[in-house]
N, C-alpha and C positions, 0 to 999 in steps of 0.2 A: 601471294604471287612470288615474293622473295623466297619463301620456303620451297615453292615448286621449282624455281630455277636452281636453288641449291641442291635439291634432290636430283634433278636432271643432270646437272653438271657432275655430281658425285657418282651417280649410278648409271647414267645412260650415255654420256658423251665420252668417247674414247680419248685418252691423253693425246694421241696424235691429232685428233680433230681440234682439241683445244689449242694446240700449238699452231695448227694450220690457220685457225680463225684469229689467232693472236689476241685472245680475250685478256683484257687487263685485269690485274688483281691488286688489292682486294675489291670484289664487286659489291660488298655490302657496307662500304664505308661512305664518306661524304660524297654527295653528287651521284648517288646510286641510281636515281631516275635516268640521268643521261647515260650512265653506264649500261642500264637495262636496254635502252633504245639501241645503243651501240651493239650490245650482245645479240639482240634479236635480229638486227640488220645483218650481222656477220654469220649467224648460224644458218645451216641448211634447213630446208623445208621440213625434213623428217624430225629434226630436233626441236624446231619451233612447235610442231604439232604435239610432240611429247610433252613439252612444257605446258601448252594450253590444256591438254587433257588432264594432266596431273593437277594443274591449278584449279580446274573446274571441280575435280573430285575433292580437293582440299577445301574449297569454298563450301561445297555441299555438306561435308562432314562438320565443318565449323558452324554452319547454320543450324545443323541438327543439335550440336552440343549447346549452342546458345539458347535455342528454343527449349531444350530439355531443362536447362538451368532456370530459365524464366518460369516455366510451368511449375517446377518444384518450389520456387520462391513464392509463387502465388498459391501453392497448395492444390493446384488443379492437376492431379495425377490420377491414374485409373485405380488406385488401391483403395478408393472409398470416399474421397473428398469431393471430387468433381461429379461423379455419377451417383445417382440415387436409386436405390431399389425400394420396392414397397415394404412396408412393415412386415407383412406376411412372409415375403420372400426371405427377409433377413432372419426372422424368427425360425423359419423352417431350416435355414442353413445352420443356425446356432444349435437347434435340436439335433440335427444330423451329426454335426461336428462332435458334440459332447457325448452322444450315444456311442461313438466309436471307442470309448474307453473300455468297452467289453473286450476288444481284440487288438487295439492299437496301443503299443507301449509308449509312444510319444504322448498320446492323449492321457494315458494313465499317469504319466509324470505330471502333466499339466493339471490333472485332477487330484494330485497329491495322494496317489496310491502308494502304500507301503511296499518298499522293495523294488521300485521302478525308478529309473533315471536318477534324478537328484536324491531320491529317497531310498536308494540302495543302502545308504548309510542310515541305519535305524535311529541313531542319535539326532540326525538332522530332522527326520520325520517326527520324532517325539517332541522335539523342541517347539514345533509349531503349536501343539496343544498346550504345552507348559506356558508359552507366551500368552495365549488366550486366557488361561486360568488366572494369571496375574492381572491381566487387563480387566477381567470380570471383577476381581477383588477391588481394584481401583474404582471401577464404575459404581459398584454397590456403595463404597465409601463416599463417593461424590454425591450420590443420590440420598445418602443417609438412611438406607434401608437394610434389612437383614438379608440372609442368604436367599438366593433364588431356588425355588423348588421345581420349576418346570421351564423348558426352553424350546425354542425353534431355532434350527440352523438352516438358513436359506442357502443351499448349495453346499452340502456336507462333503461332496466329493468322496475321496477314499477314507474318510473318517479320522483324519489327523487331529481335528479339533474335538470331535465327538469322544474319542477315547479318554481325553483328559477331563472334559466337562460333564459328560453324561453321568459318570459315577457319583457326582456331587448333587445330582438331580433325582427327583422321583419320576419325572416324565421327560422324554426327549422326542421331538418331532424333527424329521429331516425332510426338506422340500427340495426336489431336484428335477431337472428335465431329462436326466439320464437314469434309466432303470438299473443299469450296471453300477453306477455310482451309489445308488441307494442300497443295492444288494451288498456291495463291498463295505459300505459304512456299517450295515447290520452285522456283517461277518466280523469286523474289527470290534464292534461293541460286544458281541458274544464272547470274543476272546478275552475280554476283561470282566466277564460275568454280568454285563448289563443286558437286560432283556426287555425293559419297558420302553421300547422304541417303535414309533409309528412312522413309516415312510410314506411320503405323499408325492406321487409323480404328477407333474404338470406339463402342459403343452404351451410354450410361449407364443404360439401362433394365435391364441385366443385368450386375451387378458380376462375376459368375463368368465370363462371356464376356469381359469387359474384362481380367480377370486372365489368362485363357487366351491371349488374343490377344497380350498383352504378353510373357508368359513364353515363349511359343513363338516370337515374332518378334524379340525383342531380346536381344542378348548383354549380359552385365553391363558397366556403364559406370563411368567415373571420376566423372562429374558429373551430378547430377539437378537440373533447373531447373523451377520453376513460379512464375511471377509474373503477377499480375492474372488468376488462374484459380480458385483455391480459393473466392473470394467468389462465384463464379458456379455452383458445384456445386449439385445439387438437394437436398442435405441435408448436415448436419454428419457424419452417419454415413458417407455416401459419401466425403466428404473424408478421414475417418480410414482408410477402406479404401485409398484411393489413397496415403496416407502410409505404410501398411504395405507396399503393393506397391512403392513407391519404394525402400524399404530392400532389398527382395528383388532389385531390378533393378540394384543397385549392387555394385561390387567391394568386397572386404573393407576397402580403404583409401579407399573412395569418399566424396565430399562432396556436400552438397546445399544449395541456396538456395531456400527456399520462402517466399512472401509470402502473408499472409492479410489479410482485413479484420477488425479486432478489435472486439468488442462493448464500447462505452464506456458502456452503460447507457441510451442513448437508444433511442427507438422505431425510428428510422431505421436504426440499426446492429444492431438485434436480429435474430437468425436468423429466417427466415420459413418458413411451412409450406404456402403455396399461392400461386396467381396468379403463376407464374414470370415471365411476360412483363412484368407491371407492376413486379416487384421484382428483375429480373435483376441489376442493378448492386449490389444490397445483399442478395442472397438468403441467403448463408451467412456466418456470422461465429463467432468463438470468443473467449473471454476470453484475455488474453495468457498468463497462467500455465496455463490449461487446455491450450492447444496445446503449450506447452513440455513439460508433463508427458506429454501424448499422444505427443510425439516420443520422449521417453525410454522410454516403455513399448513403443514399436514399434521399438526397436533403434538409436536415434540418440543421439549425444552433442552436445548444444547447445554451440556455441562462442561465439556472440555473438547479439545482438538489436539491430536498428535499427528505431526507431519514426518514423512520420510522422503526428503527431497531427491535422494539418489534414485528412487524409483517412482517418484510422484504419487506416493500413497498418502491419503488423508484418512485418519481414523476419527470418527465422530462418536463421542460418548454422550448418549441421549437418555432423557427420562420422558415419560409421558407427561404432556402438559397438564397441569392441575395437581400433579403429585409434588410434594414439597419435602425438602430434607427435614429430618427430625433431630 
C-alpha cells in the first residue's frame, strides 16, 4: 500500500495538487497510518482510484512472486519434479533428443563430437579419452588384474573415449540410442586405424528389447565403461536395469567404471520425472550411497569412488563380485 501511494504521489499527482491538498511530509515516517488516512481524505476521487488500482496490481504481483518462490522451495515446478510422465514417454523423448546429433550442433556438443562446441578445441576433446585411459589403468591396478582385451562403452557419443581406449583392446562394442552417435564413433575409430568395432543401437522405450539386443550381440567383456550417460537416462529405474545388464555382460573377472550425477539435495540435481528436453543434462541422479549399495546388490564389488563436487559427478570403480585381487 505504501509503495502504491509513493508511486502515485511521484508519478500521477501534479505538484500543484499536492500543495492544494497540503499533504504533510514525510509521509513514510512515524505515524504513517494516520498520515495515510489524512492523505486519502484530502485527495480527490481520481487520485484515490489511481492509488487503489495500483495497490491491487502491486498486491497481485507480490502474491505471484511469493507463490513462485514457495513452489520452487518445495521443488514443485513444471520442469519435471511435480508432474510425472510415463516411462515410455520419457524414453521416447530421450531417444528423439539424442538422435538429433545428426543435424543439431548443440546436441553434437552435448554428445562430445569432435570439432563442435566445446570440442572445437581438439586438445579439449582428446583430453577426455586420455583421462579415461588413466582411470582404466587405476581400475585394473585396484582389481589386481592384467590388461583388458575387450570392452563395452555404453553411450560412446562422438567417440572421445573410444579413440583413446579402443586401440588398447582387441574388441570394442559401442551401445547407444543414437545411430548418428554410433556412426560418428565408428568414423573416429577408423581415423586411428581401429576396425574391430561393433555398434549396437538400442531403443530405451523397451528395456526387454535393450537386454535382448545386448545379450545376443555382445560377447562377455573385460571392461564396461559408461561416463556422462547415466545422468541422461529417462529414469533411475532404467539406470539400475542397465547396471544389472552391465554385470551380465562382463567376464567373471571383469571391471567397470561408471559415472553418475549425484543428488546433493538441490532442486537442480534432483531426479526428474518429465520434460526430458528441458532437463536432459540433469535428468537422473542418485544419492552417493544409494548407487554404491545398488551396485553391490547387482553383483559388483566397489573398489573406489572419485567425486567431483563442482559438477556433482561420482565415479564408481567396480569389479565383478567373486573376482579377487591377486
